[in-house]
C-alpha positions as CSV (number, residue, x, y, z in Angstrom):
1,G,0.0,0.0,0.1
2,S,0.9,3.6,-0.1
3,T,0.6,6.4,2.3
4,A,-0.8,9.7,1.9
5,N,1.2,12.7,1.1
6,P,1.7,15.0,4.2
7,D,2.0,18.0,1.9
8,L,-0.9,19.8,0.7
9,L,-1.1,19.5,-3.1
10,K,-3.1,21.1,-5.7
11,V,-3.7,20.5,-9.4
12,D,-5.1,22.7,-12.1
13,L,-8.0,20.9,-13.9
14,P,-10.5,22.2,-16.5
15,I,-14.3,21.7,-15.9
16,V,-15.6,19.1,-18.1
17,S,-19.2,19.4,-19.5
18,Y,-22.0,17.4,-18.2
19,D,-22.7,15.8,-21.6
20,E,-18.9,14.6,-21.9
21,C,-18.8,13.6,-18.3
22,S,-21.9,11.6,-18.7
23,R,-20.6,9.9,-21.9
24,D,-17.2,9.1,-20.3
25,Y,-19.1,7.3,-17.3
26,R,-22.0,5.6,-19.4
27,G,-22.4,2.1,-18.2
28,I,-19.9,2.7,-15.3
29,N,-21.8,5.2,-13.0
30,Q,-24.5,8.0,-13.3
31,V,-23.7,11.6,-13.3
32,D,-26.3,13.9,-12.1
33,R,-26.4,17.2,-13.9
34,N,-27.9,18.9,-10.9
35,T,-25.7,17.9,-8.0
36,M,-22.4,16.9,-9.5
37,I,-19.7,18.7,-11.4
38,C,-16.9,17.1,-13.3
39,A,-13.3,18.2,-13.8
40,G,-10.1,16.6,-15.4
41,L,-8.0,16.2,-18.5
42,K,-9.3,14.3,-21.4
43,E,-5.7,12.6,-21.7
44,G,-5.7,11.8,-18.1
45,G,-2.5,12.1,-16.0
46,K,-3.8,14.6,-13.3
47,A,-6.9,14.0,-11.1
48,T,-8.2,13.6,-7.6
49,C,-7.5,10.0,-6.2
50,Q,-8.3,7.8,-3.2
51,G,-7.8,9.8,0.0
52,D,-8.8,13.1,-1.6
53,S,-12.6,12.7,-0.8
54,G,-14.1,15.8,0.6
55,G,-11.4,18.0,-0.7
56,P,-12.2,21.2,-2.6
57,L,-12.7,22.0,-6.2
58,Q,-12.2,25.8,-6.3
59,C,-12.9,27.9,-9.4
60,A,-11.3,31.4,-10.0
61,R,-13.5,34.3,-10.6
62,R,-12.7,37.2,-12.9
63,D,-11.9,39.3,-9.8
64,G,-9.0,36.8,-8.8
65,R,-10.9,35.4,-6.0
66,Y,-12.0,31.7,-5.7
67,V,-15.2,30.3,-5.1
68,L,-15.8,26.7,-3.6
69,A,-17.6,24.9,-6.5
70,G,-17.4,21.3,-5.4
71,L,-16.2,18.7,-2.9
72,T,-14.3,15.5,-4.2
73,S,-16.9,12.8,-4.4
74,W,-15.9,9.9,-6.7
75,G,-14.1,8.7,-9.8
76,T,-13.0,5.4,-11.1
77,T,-9.3,4.9,-11.7
78,C,-7.0,7.8,-10.5
79,A,-5.9,10.1,-13.4
80,A,-7.0,7.7,-16.2
81,P,-7.9,9.1,-19.7
82,N,-11.6,10.0,-20.2
83,Q,-12.5,9.5,-16.5
84,P,-12.7,13.0,-14.9
85,S,-13.0,13.4,-11.3
86,V,-16.5,13.9,-9.9
87,F,-17.4,16.5,-7.3
88,A,-20.6,17.1,-5.2
89,R,-21.8,20.6,-6.5
90,V,-21.7,22.9,-3.4
91,S,-24.3,25.4,-4.8
92,T,-26.9,22.6,-4.5
93,R,-26.1,21.9,-0.9
94,L,-26.0,25.3,0.6
95,F,-29.2,25.0,2.6
96,W,-28.0,21.8,4.2
97,I,-24.5,23.4,5.0
98,W,-26.2,26.4,6.6
99,L,-28.5,24.1,8.6
100,N,-25.7,21.9,9.9
101,A,-23.2,24.7,10.3
102,G,-25.7,26.5,12.7
103,A,-25.9,29.4,10.4
104,T,-28.7,31.1,8.6
105,P,-28.8,32.1,4.7
């Protein structure tokens, strides 16, 4: 087995369209357009992997600030071609987050 890297790592990944991600996972797993967001390289080589679950998908805004877009959810094989990483879409979970964080919207 391997051990987790103690250093915080990051990788730049492009967002993958729902249609492309859904095609890539056809017959393997279902991608939900409303609650999931995909990111990865078509050729593979960079992705989330085992142990990354719950990690952030941050997207840069035009003003240089970042927004939390997703939380690492699942994938099949680490960094395989045509197998983007799948993230839980944070925008669809805001009410649940507010309720469980003890905050109000």
